[in-house]
C-alpha positions as CSV (number, residue, x, y, z in Angstrom):
1,X,-4.1,-6.1,21.4
2,X,-5.3,-7.5,24.7
3,X,-8.4,-9.2,26.0
4,X,-9.6,-5.8,27.2
5,X,-9.9,-4.7,23.5
6,X,-13.1,-6.7,23.3
7,X,-14.8,-4.3,25.6
8,X,-13.8,-1.2,23.7
9,X,-16.4,0.1,21.2
10,X,-15.3,-0.3,17.5
11,X,-15.3,3.5,16.9
12,X,-13.0,4.1,19.8
13,X,-10.7,1.3,18.7
14,X,-10.5,2.9,15.3
15,X,-9.9,6.4,16.7
16,X,-7.1,5.1,19.0
17,X,-5.4,3.4,16.1
18,X,-5.5,6.5,14.0
19,X,-3.8,8.4,16.9
20,X,-1.2,5.6,17.1
21,X,-0.5,5.8,13.4
22,X,-0.1,9.5,13.7
23,X,2.5,9.0,16.5
24,X,4.3,6.4,14.5
25,X,4.4,8.7,11.4
26,X,5.9,11.4,13.5
27,X,8.7,9.0,14.7
28,X,9.3,7.9,11.2
29,X,9.4,11.4,9.8
30,X,12.0,12.5,12.4
31,X,14.6,10.2,10.9
32,X,13.2,9.7,7.3
33,X,15.9,11.7,5.5
34,X,18.7,9.9,7.3
35,X,17.2,6.5,6.8
36,X,16.5,7.2,3.1
37,X,20.2,8.0,2.6
38,X,21.3,4.9,4.5
39,X,19.2,2.7,2.3
40,X,19.1,-0.2,4.9
41,X,16.6,-3.0,5.2
42,X,13.6,-1.7,7.1
43,X,13.7,-4.2,10.0
44,X,13.4,-1.7,12.7
45,X,10.6,0.1,11.0
46,X,8.6,-3.1,10.7
47,X,9.2,-3.8,14.4
48,X,7.9,-0.3,15.1
49,X,4.7,-1.2,13.3
50,X,4.5,-4.5,15.2
51,X,5.2,-3.0,18.6
52,X,2.3,-0.5,18.0
53,X,-0.2,-3.2,17.1
54,X,-0.7,-1.8,13.6
55,X,-0.1,-5.1,11.7
56,X,-3.1,-7.0,12.9
57,X,-5.8,-4.3,12.9
58,X,-8.1,-6.1,10.4
59,X,-8.3,-9.3,12.4
60,X,-11.3,-9.8,14.8
61,X,-10.8,-8.5,18.4
62,X,-11.2,-12.1,19.7
63,X,-8.2,-13.1,17.7
64,X,-6.1,-10.2,18.9
65,X,-6.9,-7.6,16.3
66,X,-9.1,-4.5,16.2
67,X,-11.8,-5.6,13.6
68,X,-11.1,-2.8,11.2
69,X,-12.6,-2.8,7.7
70,X,-10.2,-2.6,4.8
71,X,-11.1,1.0,4.0
72,X,-10.3,1.9,7.6
73,X,-6.9,0.1,7.4
74,X,-6.2,2.2,4.2
75,X,-6.6,5.3,6.3
76,X,-3.8,4.0,8.6
77,X,-1.7,3.5,5.4
78,X,-2.3,7.2,4.6
79,X,-1.3,8.4,8.0
80,X,1.9,6.4,7.9
81,X,2.7,7.9,4.5
82,X,2.8,11.3,6.1
83,X,5.9,10.2,7.8
84,X,7.5,7.8,5.4
85,X,6.2,6.6,2.0
86,X,8.3,3.5,2.0
87,X,6.9,2.2,5.2
88,X,3.4,3.1,4.1
89,X,4.1,1.1,1.0
90,X,5.0,-1.9,3.1
91,X,2.0,-1.7,5.5
92,X,-0.4,-0.9,2.6
93,X,0.7,-4.0,0.7
94,X,0.6,-6.0,4.0
95,X,-3.0,-5.0,4.6
96,X,-4.0,-6.0,1.1
97,X,-2.1,-9.3,1.3
98,X,-3.8,-10.4,4.5
99,X,-7.2,-10.1,2.9
100,X,-6.4,-12.5,0.0
101,X,-7.4,-15.5,2.0
102,X,-10.8,-13.9,2.7
103,X,-11.4,-13.7,-1.1
104,X,-9.8,-16.9,-2.4
105,X,-9.4,-19.2,0.5
106,X,-11.8,-21.6,2.1
107,X,-13.5,-20.4,5.3
108,X,-11.2,-22.6,7.2
109,X,-8.1,-21.2,5.6
110,X,-9.3,-17.6,6.1
111,X,-10.0,-18.2,9.7
112,X,-6.7,-19.9,10.3
113,X,-4.8,-17.0,8.8
114,X,-6.8,-14.5,10.9
115,X,-6.0,-16.3,14.1
116,X,-2.3,-16.5,13.1
117,X,-2.1,-12.8,12.2
118,X,-3.9,-11.6,15.2
119,X,-2.1,-13.8,17.7
120,X,1.4,-13.5,16.3
121,X,1.3,-9.9,14.8
122,X,2.7,-11.3,11.6
123,X,4.2,-9.1,8.8
124,X,3.4,-10.2,5.3
125,X,5.7,-9.7,2.4
126,X,4.6,-10.4,-1.1
127,X,5.7,-11.8,-4.5
128,X,2.7,-10.5,-6.4
129,X,3.9,-8.4,-9.3
130,X,3.1,-10.4,-12.5
131,X,5.6,-8.6,-14.7
132,X,9.4,-8.9,-14.5
133,X,11.0,-12.3,-14.5
134,X,9.7,-15.7,-15.3
135,X,6.4,-17.2,-14.4
136,X,6.1,-18.7,-11.0
137,X,4.9,-22.2,-11.7
138,X,3.5,-24.8,-9.3
139,X,4.1,-28.4,-10.2
140,X,2.8,-31.5,-8.3
141,X,5.3,-33.3,-6.2
142,X,4.0,-36.3,-4.2
143,X,1.2,-35.0,-1.9
144,X,2.4,-31.4,-2.3
145,X,3.9,-29.1,-4.9
146,X,7.1,-27.4,-5.9
147,X,7.3,-23.7,-6.8
148,X,9.9,-22.4,-9.3
149,X,10.6,-19.1,-11.0
150,X,11.9,-15.6,-10.3
151,X,10.6,-12.0,-10.0
152,X,12.6,-8.7,-10.4
153,X,10.4,-6.9,-7.8
154,X,8.9,-8.3,-4.6
155,X,8.1,-5.9,-1.7
156,X,8.9,-7.0,1.8
157,X,9.7,-10.5,0.6
158,X,13.1,-10.9,2.5
159,X,11.6,-9.7,5.8
160,X,8.1,-11.2,5.7
161,X,7.1,-13.5,8.5
162,X,4.8,-15.0,5.8
163,X,4.7,-14.5,2.1
164,X,1.7,-14.0,-0.3
165,X,2.7,-15.3,-3.7
166,X,0.8,-15.4,-7.0
167,X,1.7,-18.3,-9.2
168,X,0.2,-20.5,-12.0
169,X,-0.9,-24.1,-11.7
170,X,-1.9,-25.8,-14.9
171,X,-2.0,-22.3,-16.5
172,X,-4.5,-21.0,-13.9
173,X,-3.9,-18.2,-11.3
174,X,-3.2,-19.5,-7.8
175,X,-2.5,-17.7,-4.5
176,X,0.0,-19.3,-2.2
177,X,0.7,-18.5,1.5
178,X,4.0,-19.8,2.9
179,X,6.3,-18.9,5.8
180,X,9.1,-16.5,5.0
181,X,12.6,-18.0,4.5
182,X,11.5,-21.4,3.3
183,X,14.3,-23.5,1.7
184,X,14.7,-22.6,-1.9
185,X,13.5,-19.0,-1.6
186,X,16.3,-16.4,-2.2
187,X,16.0,-12.7,-1.8
188,X,18.5,-11.0,-4.1
189,X,18.9,-7.8,-2.0
190,X,19.4,-5.7,-5.2
191,X,16.9,-2.8,-4.6
192,X,18.8,0.4,-5.1
193,X,16.2,2.7,-6.8
194,X,16.0,6.5,-6.5
195,X,12.8,6.3,-4.4
196,X,10.9,3.9,-2.1
197,X,14.3,2.9,-0.9
198,X,13.1,1.2,2.3
199,X,10.5,-1.1,0.8
200,X,12.7,-4.2,0.5
201,X,11.6,-4.5,-3.1
202,X,14.4,-6.4,-4.8
203,X,14.3,-9.5,-6.9
204,X,13.6,-13.0,-5.7
205,X,14.3,-16.5,-6.9
206,X,12.4,-19.6,-6.0
207,X,14.0,-23.0,-6.7
208,X,12.0,-26.1,-5.9
209,X,10.3,-24.4,-3.0
210,X,8.0,-26.9,-1.2
211,X,4.4,-25.9,-1.0
212,X,1.8,-27.9,0.8
213,X,-1.8,-28.3,-0.5
214,X,-3.1,-26.4,2.5
215,X,-0.9,-23.4,1.5
216,X,-2.6,-23.0,-1.8
217,X,-5.8,-20.9,-1.2
218,X,-9.1,-22.3,-2.3
219,X,-11.1,-25.5,-2.3
220,X,-10.5,-28.7,-4.3
221,X,-10.2,-29.1,-7.1
222,X,-7.5,-26.4,-7.3
223,X,-7.5,-24.2,-10.4
224,X,-9.6,-24.2,-13.5
225,X,-12.2,-21.9,-11.9
226,X,-12.9,-18.4,-13.1
227,X,-12.8,-16.0,-10.2
228,X,-16.1,-14.4,-9.5
229,X,-16.7,-10.6,-9.3
230,X,-16.2,-10.5,-5.5
231,X,-12.8,-12.3,-5.8
232,X,-11.6,-10.0,-8.5
233,X,-11.7,-7.2,-5.9
234,X,-8.2,-8.4,-5.0
235,X,-6.6,-5.9,-7.4
236,X,-8.6,-2.8,-6.2
237,X,-7.2,-3.6,-2.8
238,X,-3.7,-2.9,-3.9
239,X,-4.8,0.1,-6.0
240,X,-6.5,1.7,-3.1
241,X,-3.4,1.2,-1.0
242,X,-1.5,3.1,-3.7
243,X,-4.0,5.9,-3.7
244,X,-3.7,6.4,0.0
245,X,0.1,6.4,0.2
246,X,0.2,8.8,-2.7
247,X,-2.1,11.3,-1.0
248,X,-0.6,10.7,2.4
249,X,2.9,11.5,1.0
250,X,1.6,14.8,-0.3
251,X,0.0,15.6,3.0
252,X,3.2,14.9,4.8
253,X,5.3,16.9,2.4
254,X,3.0,19.9,2.9
255,X,3.3,19.7,6.6
256,X,7.1,19.6,6.5
257,X,7.2,22.4,3.9
258,X,5.0,24.7,5.9
259,X,6.9,24.1,9.1
260,X,10.2,24.8,7.3
261,X,8.8,27.9,5.6
262,X,7.6,29.4,8.9
263,X,11.0,28.9,10.5
264,X,13.5,29.5,7.6
265,X,12.1,30.9,4.4
266,X,12.6,34.5,3.4
267,X,10.2,36.8,1.5
268,X,11.2,37.9,-2.0
269,X,12.9,41.3,-2.1
270,X,10.0,43.1,-3.9
271,X,7.3,41.5,-1.9
272,X,6.9,44.4,0.4
273,X,6.6,42.2,3.5
274,X,9.0,41.1,6.3
275,X,8.0,37.4,6.6
276,X,7.8,34.7,3.9
277,X,4.4,33.6,5.4
278,X,3.0,37.0,4.4
279,X,4.4,36.9,0.8
280,X,1.4,37.1,-1.5
281,X,2.9,34.6,-4.1
282,X,3.8,32.1,-1.3
283,X,0.3,32.3,0.0
284,X,-1.1,31.8,-3.5
285,X,1.0,28.7,-4.0
286,X,0.1,27.2,-0.6
287,X,-3.6,27.9,-1.3
288,X,-3.5,26.2,-4.6
289,X,-1.5,23.1,-3.4
290,X,-3.5,22.5,-0.3
291,X,-6.8,22.9,-2.1
292,X,-5.8,20.3,-4.7
293,X,-4.5,17.9,-2.1
294,X,-7.6,18.1,0.1
295,X,-9.8,17.6,-3.0
296,X,-7.8,14.5,-3.9
297,X,-8.0,13.2,-0.4
298,X,-11.8,13.4,-0.6
299,X,-11.7,11.5,-3.8
300,X,-9.5,8.9,-2.1
301,X,-12.1,8.6,0.7
302,X,-14.9,8.1,-1.8
303,X,-12.8,5.3,-3.4
304,X,-12.3,3.6,-0.1
305,X,-16.1,3.8,0.6
306,X,-16.8,2.3,-2.8
307,X,-14.5,-0.7,-2.3
308,X,-15.8,-1.3,1.2
309,X,-19.4,-1.3,0.0
310,X,-18.4,-3.9,-2.6
311,X,-16.6,-6.0,0.0
312,X,-19.6,-5.8,2.3
313,X,-21.8,-7.1,-0.5
314,X,-19.8,-10.2,-0.6
315,X,-20.0,-13.1,-3.1
316,X,-23.3,-11.8,-4.4
317,X,-21.4,-8.8,-6.0
318,X,-22.3,-8.3,-9.6
319,X,-19.9,-7.5,-12.4
320,X,-21.3,-4.0,-12.7
321,X,-20.9,-3.4,-9.0
322,X,-17.3,-4.6,-9.2
323,X,-16.7,-2.2,-12.2
324,X,-18.2,0.8,-10.3
325,X,-15.9,0.1,-7.3
326,X,-12.8,-0.4,-9.4
327,X,-13.4,2.7,-11.5
328,X,-13.9,4.8,-8.3
329,X,-10.5,3.7,-7.2
330,X,-8.9,4.3,-10.6
331,X,-10.4,7.8,-10.8
332,X,-8.7,8.5,-7.4
333,X,-5.5,7.0,-8.7
334,X,-5.4,9.3,-11.7
335,X,-5.9,12.4,-9.5
336,X,-3.7,11.4,-6.6
337,X,-0.9,10.6,-8.9
338,X,-1.0,14.0,-10.6
339,X,-1.7,16.0,-7.4
340,X,0.9,14.2,-5.4
341,X,3.7,14.6,-7.9
342,X,2.7,18.3,-8.4
343,X,2.6,19.1,-4.7
344,X,6.0,17.4,-4.0
345,X,7.6,19.4,-6.7
346,X,5.9,22.8,-6.3
347,X,6.4,23.0,-2.6
348,X,10.0,24.0,-3.3
349,X,8.5,27.2,-4.8
350,X,7.1,27.9,-1.4
351,X,10.3,27.0,0.6
352,X,12.9,28.5,-1.8
353,X,16.3,27.4,-2.9
354,X,17.8,26.7,0.5
355,X,15.2,23.9,1.0
356,X,17.0,21.9,-1.7
357,X,19.9,21.4,0.6
358,X,20.6,17.6,0.6
359,X,20.6,17.4,4.4
360,X,16.9,18.2,4.6
361,X,16.0,15.4,2.3
362,X,12.8,17.1,1.1
363,X,13.4,15.7,-2.4
364,X,12.5,12.2,-1.1
365,X,8.8,12.9,-1.3
366,X,9.0,13.5,-5.1
367,X,11.4,10.6,-5.6
368,X,9.2,8.2,-3.7
369,X,6.1,9.2,-5.6
370,X,7.8,9.3,-9.0
371,X,9.2,5.8,-8.3
372,X,5.9,4.1,-7.3
373,X,3.6,6.0,-9.6
374,X,5.2,4.2,-12.6
375,X,4.3,0.8,-11.0
376,X,1.6,0.6,-13.6
377,X,0.9,3.3,-16.2
378,X,-1.6,5.8,-14.9
379,X,-2.6,6.5,-18.5
380,X,-4.2,3.1,-18.7
381,X,-6.2,3.8,-15.5
382,X,-7.5,7.0,-17.1
383,X,-8.4,5.0,-20.2
384,X,-10.2,2.4,-18.1
385,X,-12.2,5.1,-16.4
386,X,-13.1,6.7,-19.8
387,X,-14.0,3.3,-21.4
388,X,-16.4,2.6,-18.5
389,X,-18.0,6.1,-18.5
390,X,-18.3,6.3,-22.2
391,X,-18.9,2.7,-23.4
392,X,-19.8,0.8,-20.2
393,X,-16.9,-1.5,-20.9
394,X,-15.6,-2.7,-17.5
395,X,-11.9,-3.1,-16.8
396,X,-11.0,-6.8,-17.4
397,X,-9.6,-8.5,-14.4
398,X,-5.9,-9.0,-14.0
399,X,-3.5,-8.4,-11.2
400,X,-3.3,-4.8,-12.5
401,X,-7.0,-4.1,-13.1
């Protein structure tokens, strides 16, 4: 972003960024199958996001950003997912991680991070997943701290300019922000899963990593304070990112499938028509799939609006308001998980057997969704929705709820 950005109306900035995201998605899609097979670290893809000014969109225009709200940034995540779910995963996590300082940091820490992100177009990796491996524990060391532990999954951690890390200090949750590549931090480079292959999501080890007091978010005294309802919106940030790259993946899969069908598919021998696009059963399948995906996208939009309204309320947010926002997102997650997986599978019924040829790589959509949708069990999200609707029991805060 440049100084001239300040003179552009906010709505125009947002519209221009959506167009940019669409263009980036098209570039990613053109090589997605090849890159998925190669399974290389996504350095070039992150640079593509940086070159197109998509990393700093939430920072104020005066700091070099575009001033987008989080729900608007989530729409960019969705657009990128239409081209490559792995890269949408990275940018969606990035957008969530750059908001943690706004929730848990002091005003000075949040402002400093915004200036740094906007001015330097930083990419944030994360060591956030609380399951898999040992606890990440902070211990005092002189005027600072040392961080030790390991995690089996950490997205973007080996490539992050900065890292957002969740740890414990005296048994309490702490959020840490440190530069990537600090001494004692080791990325294991062992991510070789069937989907989300370009998310740099392998294990990490931290051995006596130095952490300064200023790199632990929050005021003194550190720890021992229960997060308020507003701060616990940290988890719905991640869950909304999931919702948007699930539905974006389905939208992209549909677009690819329809293009391929128009150009290559054949009608069935008893259909009575000359073109696959006139085959009654293909039309029925397309109609069913597109209707479900568009309905799920509207639910995702509703979820984004609910979270943004809660964020706009700020620290005065009540526990009930937090629950309503979280449940709106969890409703969307239940539906986008089912609809996304269903669309990515059933589109082969539209395209036909030739579309399963490995060179096309159409199977990556299902593999990507199947891999990430087991990040945390969607059955528990449905249960949390049901418990709130039936019993008014709110989801208890954790890094999953």
